[in-house]
A tleap script that builds the chain and sets N, CA, C and O, in Angstrom:
source leaprc.protein.ff14SB
mol = sequence {
  NMET THR PRO LEU ALA THR ALA ASP ARG ARG
  ILE VAL GLN ALA GLN LEU ARG ALA LEU PRO
  PRO ARG THR LYS ALA ALA GLN GLU ALA GLU
  THR ALA GLU MET TRP GLY LYS LEU LYS ASP
  LEU GLY ASN GLY ILE LEU LYS PRO PHE GLY
  LEU SER THR ASP ASN PHE GLN MET VAL LYS
  ASP GLU LYS THR GLY GLY TYR SER MET ASN
  PHE ASN GLN GLY CGLN
}
set mol.1.N position { -294.391 -50.336 94.631 }
set mol.1.CA position { -293.848 -49.069 95.069 }
set mol.1.C position { -294.954 -48.284 95.765 }
set mol.1.O position { -296.060 -48.155 95.241 }
set mol.2.N position { -294.650 -47.771 96.929 }
set mol.2.CA position { -295.665 -47.043 97.692 }
set mol.2.C position { -295.742 -45.603 97.217 }
set mol.2.O position { -294.730 -45.016 96.833 }
set mol.3.N position { -296.941 -45.033 97.242 }
set mol.3.CA position { -297.081 -43.635 96.821 }
set mol.3.C position { -296.400 -42.699 97.817 }
set mol.3.O position { -296.333 -42.979 99.014 }
set mol.4.N position { -295.903 -41.592 97.299 }
set mol.4.CA position { -295.217 -40.609 98.141 }
set mol.4.C position { -296.218 -39.695 98.828 }
set mol.4.O position { -297.321 -39.460 98.333 }
set mol.5.N position { -295.810 -39.193 99.966 }
set mol.5.CA position { -296.617 -38.183 100.647 }
set mol.5.C position { -296.600 -36.907 99.810 }
set mol.5.O position { -295.690 -36.701 99.007 }
set mol.6.N position { -297.590 -36.066 99.994 }
set mol.6.CA position { -297.715 -34.841 99.200 }
set mol.6.C position { -296.478 -33.956 99.328 }
set mol.6.O position { -295.990 -33.427 98.329 }
set mol.7.N position { -295.972 -33.792 100.535 }
set mol.7.CA position { -294.788 -32.949 100.741 }
set mol.7.C position { -293.578 -33.540 100.019 }
set mol.7.O position { -292.803 -32.813 99.398 }
set mol.8.N position { -293.425 -34.847 100.103 }
set mol.8.CA position { -292.304 -35.502 99.421 }
set mol.8.C position { -292.444 -35.393 97.909 }
set mol.8.O position { -291.460 -35.195 97.196 }
set mol.9.N position { -293.676 -35.524 97.430 }
set mol.9.CA position { -293.921 -35.423 95.992 }
set mol.9.C position { -293.538 -34.030 95.482 }
set mol.9.O position { -292.968 -33.906 94.399 }
set mol.10.N position { -293.848 -32.979 96.256 }
set mol.10.CA position { -293.474 -31.618 95.858 }
set mol.10.C position { -291.959 -31.458 95.802 }
set mol.10.O position { -291.431 -30.810 94.898 }
set mol.11.N position { -291.270 -32.042 96.758 }
set mol.11.CA position { -289.804 -31.966 96.778 }
set mol.11.C position { -289.229 -32.676 95.553 }
set mol.11.O position { -288.319 -32.165 94.902 }
set mol.12.N position { -289.761 -33.847 95.249 }
set mol.12.CA position { -289.282 -34.607 94.090 }
set mol.12.C position { -289.544 -33.830 92.808 }
set mol.12.O position { -288.669 -33.752 91.946 }
set mol.13.N position { -290.732 -33.258 92.669 }
set mol.13.CA position { -291.075 -32.482 91.473 }
set mol.13.C position { -290.134 -31.286 91.316 }
set mol.13.O position { -289.670 -31.001 90.212 }
set mol.14.N position { -289.853 -30.592 92.413 }
set mol.14.CA position { -288.955 -29.433 92.357 }
set mol.14.C position { -287.552 -29.858 91.942 }
set mol.14.O position { -286.903 -29.177 91.148 }
set mol.15.N position { -287.090 -30.969 92.472 }
set mol.15.CA position { -285.749 -31.442 92.122 }
set mol.15.C position { -285.678 -31.910 90.670 }
set mol.15.O position { -284.653 -31.731 90.011 }
set mol.16.N position { -286.754 -32.504 90.171 }
set mol.16.CA position { -286.782 -32.930 88.772 }
set mol.16.C position { -286.728 -31.731 87.825 }
set mol.16.O position { -286.195 -31.840 86.721 }
set mol.17.N position { -287.271 -30.593 88.245 }
set mol.17.CA position { -287.180 -29.382 87.428 }
set mol.17.C position { -285.801 -28.737 87.546 }
set mol.17.O position { -285.303 -28.167 86.576 }
set mol.18.N position { -285.185 -28.820 88.712 }
set mol.18.CA position { -283.903 -28.150 88.950 }
set mol.18.C position { -282.711 -28.955 88.430 }
set mol.18.O position { -281.670 -28.378 88.114 }
set mol.19.N position { -282.848 -30.250 88.339 }
set mol.19.CA position { -281.707 -31.099 88.004 }
set mol.19.C position { -281.194 -30.957 86.571 }
set mol.19.O position { -279.978 -30.864 86.403 }
set mol.20.N position { -282.021 -30.933 85.532 }
set mol.20.CA position { -281.479 -30.854 84.163 }
set mol.20.C position { -280.548 -29.668 83.898 }
set mol.20.O position { -279.498 -29.872 83.289 }
set mol.21.N position { -280.873 -28.439 84.322 }
set mol.21.CA position { -279.910 -27.350 84.074 }
set mol.21.C position { -278.588 -27.543 84.829 }
set mol.21.O position { -277.522 -27.186 84.328 }
set mol.22.N position { -278.669 -28.102 86.014 }
set mol.22.CA position { -277.444 -28.325 86.789 }
set mol.22.C position { -276.576 -29.388 86.137 }
set mol.22.O position { -275.356 -29.236 86.071 }
set mol.23.N position { -277.190 -30.464 85.653 }
set mol.23.CA position { -276.395 -31.508 85.005 }
set mol.23.C position { -275.814 -31.012 83.685 }
set mol.23.O position { -274.695 -31.374 83.323 }
set mol.24.N position { -276.573 -30.182 82.964 }
set mol.24.CA position { -276.058 -29.635 81.707 }
set mol.24.C position { -274.854 -28.732 81.972 }
set mol.24.O position { -273.863 -28.800 81.245 }
set mol.25.N position { -274.928 -27.891 83.000 }
set mol.25.CA position { -273.809 -27.008 83.339 }
set mol.25.C position { -272.586 -27.824 83.745 }
set mol.25.O position { -271.464 -27.500 83.356 }
set mol.26.N position { -272.800 -28.877 84.523 }
set mol.26.CA position { -271.681 -29.728 84.940 }
set mol.26.C position { -271.065 -30.436 83.737 }
set mol.26.O position { -269.845 -30.572 83.653 }
set mol.27.N position { -271.905 -30.886 82.809 }
set mol.27.CA position { -271.403 -31.556 81.609 }
set mol.27.C position { -270.592 -30.591 80.752 }
set mol.27.O position { -269.540 -30.965 80.234 }
set mol.28.N position { -271.064 -29.359 80.594 }
set mol.28.CA position { -270.333 -28.371 79.797 }
set mol.28.C position { -268.984 -28.038 80.425 }
set mol.28.O position { -267.988 -27.888 79.718 }
set mol.29.N position { -268.952 -27.921 81.757 }
set mol.29.CA position { -267.690 -27.637 82.441 }
set mol.29.C position { -266.713 -28.799 82.267 }
set mol.29.O position { -265.523 -28.587 82.035 }
set mol.30.N position { -267.218 -30.016 82.380 }
set mol.30.CA position { -266.359 -31.192 82.221 }
set mol.30.C position { -265.839 -31.304 80.789 }
set mol.30.O position { -264.681 -31.662 80.574 }
set mol.31.N position { -266.688 -31.001 79.817 }
set mol.31.CA position { -266.278 -31.049 78.417 }
set mol.31.C position { -265.197 -30.008 78.139 }
set mol.31.O position { -264.217 -30.298 77.453 }
set mol.32.N position { -265.371 -28.799 78.668 }
set mol.32.CA position { -264.369 -27.747 78.477 }
set mol.32.C position { -263.035 -28.159 79.095 }
set mol.32.O position { -261.977 -27.927 78.509 }
set mol.33.N position { -263.087 -28.769 80.278 }
set mol.33.CA position { -261.856 -29.232 80.927 }
set mol.33.C position { -261.180 -30.320 80.090 }
set mol.33.O position { -259.959 -30.322 79.936 }
set mol.34.N position { -261.984 -31.249 79.548 }
set mol.34.CA position { -261.435 -32.328 78.732 }
set mol.34.C position { -260.745 -31.769 77.492 }
set mol.34.O position { -259.635 -32.189 77.163 }
set mol.35.N position { -261.390 -30.820 76.795 }
set mol.35.CA position { -260.787 -30.236 75.595 }
set mol.35.C position { -259.500 -29.500 75.935 }
set mol.35.O position { -258.535 -29.554 75.173 }
set mol.36.N position { -259.477 -28.814 77.071 }
set mol.36.CA position { -258.260 -28.128 77.491 }
set mol.36.C position { -257.113 -29.103 77.720 }
set mol.36.O position { -255.978 -28.846 77.320 }
set mol.37.N position { -257.419 -30.220 78.365 }
set mol.37.CA position { -256.382 -31.228 78.616 }
set mol.37.C position { -255.910 -31.875 77.317 }
set mol.37.O position { -254.720 -32.146 77.154 }
set mol.38.N position { -256.842 -32.125 76.387 }
set mol.38.CA position { -256.444 -32.694 75.100 }
set mol.38.C position { -255.570 -31.725 74.315 }
set mol.38.O position { -254.618 -32.139 73.654 }
set mol.39.N position { -255.893 -30.428 74.389 }
set mol.39.CA position { -255.083 -29.425 73.691 }
set mol.39.C position { -253.680 -29.371 74.303 }
set mol.39.O position { -252.689 -29.273 73.579 }
set mol.40.N position { -253.599 -29.435 75.633 }
set mol.40.CA position { -252.289 -29.456 76.293 }
set mol.40.C position { -251.479 -30.680 75.870 }
set mol.40.O position { -250.274 -30.581 75.641 }
set mol.41.N position { -252.139 -31.831 75.768 }
set mol.41.CA position { -251.460 -33.045 75.325 }
set mol.41.C position { -250.951 -32.881 73.894 }
set mol.41.O position { -249.805 -33.216 73.595 }
set mol.42.N position { -251.805 -32.365 73.016 }
set mol.42.CA position { -251.402 -32.141 71.626 }
set mol.42.C position { -250.246 -31.173 71.519 }
set mol.42.O position { -249.325 -31.387 70.731 }
set mol.43.N position { -250.285 -30.104 72.307 }
set mol.43.CA position { -249.188 -29.138 72.286 }
set mol.43.C position { -247.897 -29.766 72.793 }
set mol.43.O position { -246.818 -29.455 72.287 }
set mol.44.N position { -247.995 -30.646 73.785 }
set mol.44.CA position { -246.807 -31.330 74.288 }
set mol.44.C position { -246.176 -32.227 73.236 }
set mol.44.O position { -244.952 -32.336 73.152 }
set mol.45.N position { -247.019 -32.870 72.432 }
set mol.45.CA position { -246.513 -33.746 71.371 }
set mol.45.C position { -245.935 -32.930 70.221 }
set mol.45.O position { -244.920 -33.317 69.641 }
set mol.46.N position { -246.566 -31.807 69.884 }
set mol.46.CA position { -246.142 -31.000 68.735 }
set mol.46.C position { -244.968 -30.067 69.037 }
set mol.46.O position { -244.268 -29.643 68.117 }
set mol.47.N position { -244.745 -29.746 70.306 }
set mol.47.CA position { -243.716 -28.767 70.676 }
set mol.47.C position { -242.322 -29.110 70.152 }
set mol.47.O position { -241.637 -28.207 69.671 }
set mol.48.N position { -241.862 -30.364 70.218 }
set mol.48.CA position { -240.522 -30.666 69.697 }
set mol.48.C position { -240.360 -30.361 68.206 }
set mol.48.O position { -239.239 -30.213 67.720 }
set mol.49.N position { -241.461 -30.271 67.494 }
set mol.49.CA position { -241.415 -29.979 66.064 }
set mol.49.C position { -241.632 -28.498 65.774 }
set mol.49.O position { -241.731 -28.095 64.615 }
set mol.50.N position { -241.706 -27.686 66.834 }
set mol.50.CA position { -241.920 -26.253 66.661 }
set mol.50.C position { -243.344 -25.906 66.264 }
set mol.50.O position { -243.592 -24.857 65.671 }
set mol.51.N position { -244.277 -26.788 66.592 }
set mol.51.CA position { -245.673 -26.577 66.222 }
set mol.51.C position { -246.550 -26.494 67.462 }
set mol.51.O position { -246.118 -26.783 68.577 }
set mol.52.N position { -247.777 -26.097 67.235 }
set mol.52.CA position { -248.772 -25.994 68.293 }
set mol.52.C position { -250.126 -26.365 67.705 }
set mol.52.O position { -250.306 -26.335 66.488 }
set mol.53.N position { -251.065 -26.711 68.553 }
set mol.53.CA position { -252.413 -26.984 68.052 }
set mol.53.C position { -253.029 -25.729 67.444 }
set mol.53.O position { -253.965 -25.824 66.651 }
set mol.54.N position { -252.519 -24.563 67.804 }
set mol.54.CA position { -253.009 -23.310 67.220 }
set mol.54.C position { -252.617 -23.181 65.746 }
set mol.54.O position { -253.178 -22.351 65.032 }
set mol.55.N position { -251.656 -23.998 65.281 }
set mol.55.CA position { -251.256 -23.982 63.873 }
set mol.55.C position { -252.278 -24.689 62.977 }
set mol.55.O position { -252.210 -24.579 61.753 }
set mol.56.N position { -253.211 -25.405 63.576 }
set mol.56.CA position { -254.176 -26.195 62.812 }
set mol.56.C position { -255.580 -25.651 63.039 }
set mol.56.O position { -255.940 -25.239 64.142 }
set mol.57.N position { -256.362 -25.661 61.963 }
set mol.57.CA position { -257.737 -25.183 62.048 }
set mol.57.C position { -258.644 -26.207 61.376 }
set mol.57.O position { -258.407 -26.609 60.238 }
set mol.58.N position { -259.676 -26.619 62.087 }
set mol.58.CA position { -260.660 -27.545 61.527 }
set mol.58.C position { -261.812 -26.727 60.959 }
set mol.58.O position { -262.359 -25.852 61.631 }
set mol.59.N position { -262.176 -27.024 59.707 }
set mol.59.CA position { -263.263 -26.312 59.039 }
set mol.59.C position { -264.316 -27.331 58.628 }
set mol.59.O position { -264.018 -28.310 57.944 }
set mol.60.N position { -265.558 -27.085 59.056 }
set mol.60.CA position { -266.646 -28.011 58.737 }
set mol.60.C position { -267.249 -27.668 57.381 }
set mol.60.O position { -267.542 -26.509 57.088 }
set mol.61.N position { -267.429 -28.700 56.561 }
set mol.61.CA position { -268.109 -28.547 55.275 }
set mol.61.C position { -269.599 -28.746 55.534 }
set mol.61.O position { -270.036 -29.849 55.863 }
set mol.62.N position { -270.371 -27.678 55.386 }
set mol.62.CA position { -271.798 -27.736 55.696 }
set mol.62.C position { -272.563 -28.678 54.765 }
set mol.62.O position { -273.596 -29.223 55.155 }
set mol.63.N position { -272.076 -28.873 53.557 }
set mol.63.CA position { -272.772 -29.739 52.593 }
set mol.63.C position { -272.669 -31.207 52.981 }
set mol.63.O position { -273.659 -31.938 52.939 }
set mol.64.N position { -271.467 -31.637 53.358 }
set mol.64.CA position { -271.248 -33.055 53.641 }
set mol.64.C position { -271.225 -33.372 55.130 }
set mol.64.O position { -271.420 -34.522 55.522 }
set mol.65.N position { -270.987 -32.357 55.967 }
set mol.65.CA position { -270.863 -32.598 57.396 }
set mol.65.C position { -269.468 -33.037 57.794 }
set mol.65.O position { -269.191 -33.247 58.975 }
set mol.66.N position { -268.579 -33.178 56.804 }
set mol.66.CA position { -267.201 -33.580 57.078 }
set mol.66.C position { -266.345 -32.384 57.469 }
set mol.66.O position { -266.782 -31.236 57.391 }
set mol.67.N position { -265.138 -32.668 57.884 }
set mol.67.CA position { -264.203 -31.624 58.302 }
set mol.67.C position { -262.950 -31.673 57.441 }
set mol.67.O position { -262.542 -32.734 56.967 }
set mol.68.N position { -262.356 -30.519 57.251 }
set mol.68.CA position { -261.038 -30.455 56.624 }
set mol.68.C position { -260.115 -29.710 57.577 }
set mol.68.O position { -260.554 -28.865 58.357 }
set mol.69.N position { -258.833 -30.037 57.500 }
set mol.69.CA position { -257.858 -29.426 58.399 }
set mol.69.C position { -256.974 -28.480 57.601 }
set mol.69.O position { -256.428 -28.846 56.560 }
set mol.70.N position { -256.842 -27.261 58.103 }
set mol.70.CA position { -255.956 -26.273 57.493 }
set mol.70.C position { -254.757 -26.066 58.401 }
set mol.70.O position { -254.889 -26.076 59.625 }
set mol.71.N position { -253.601 -25.880 57.810 }
set mol.71.CA position { -252.370 -25.637 58.556 }
set mol.71.C position { -251.932 -24.205 58.320 }
set mol.71.O position { -251.839 -23.755 57.178 }
set mol.72.N position { -251.663 -23.487 59.407 }
set mol.72.CA position { -251.194 -22.100 59.338 }
set mol.72.C position { -249.879 -21.998 60.095 }
set mol.72.O position { -249.877 -22.021 61.326 }
set mol.73.N position { -248.773 -21.886 59.391 }
set mol.73.CA position { -247.449 -21.845 60.013 }
set mol.73.C position { -247.233 -20.570 60.818 }
set mol.73.O position { -246.536 -20.601 61.832 }
set mol.74.N position { -247.809 -19.452 60.393 }
set mol.74.CA position { -247.500 -18.161 60.995 }
set mol.74.C position { -248.098 -17.899 62.353 }
set mol.74.O position { -247.849 -16.827 62.905 }
set mol.75.N position { -248.861 -18.788 62.927 }
set mol.75.CA position { -249.511 -18.505 64.209 }
set mol.75.C position { -248.661 -18.892 65.373 }
set mol.75.O position { -249.069 -18.716 66.521 }
savepdb mol mol.pdb
quit
């Protein structure tokens, strides 16, 4: 591999510093979109039963790291 010119090396260094925050922001946006679509899918499946994903709440147990699901009919 040939060494880069000084100007090119500066450009590469700048991009290496700028890239991680941009990729993190893109990943967070994609994750939020995915969760929204999954919630819509869940609501579509639950709707015929008069339920919604808002009727369920996941609670993390800090001691074990596991989750429990609570059902709230009134929401």
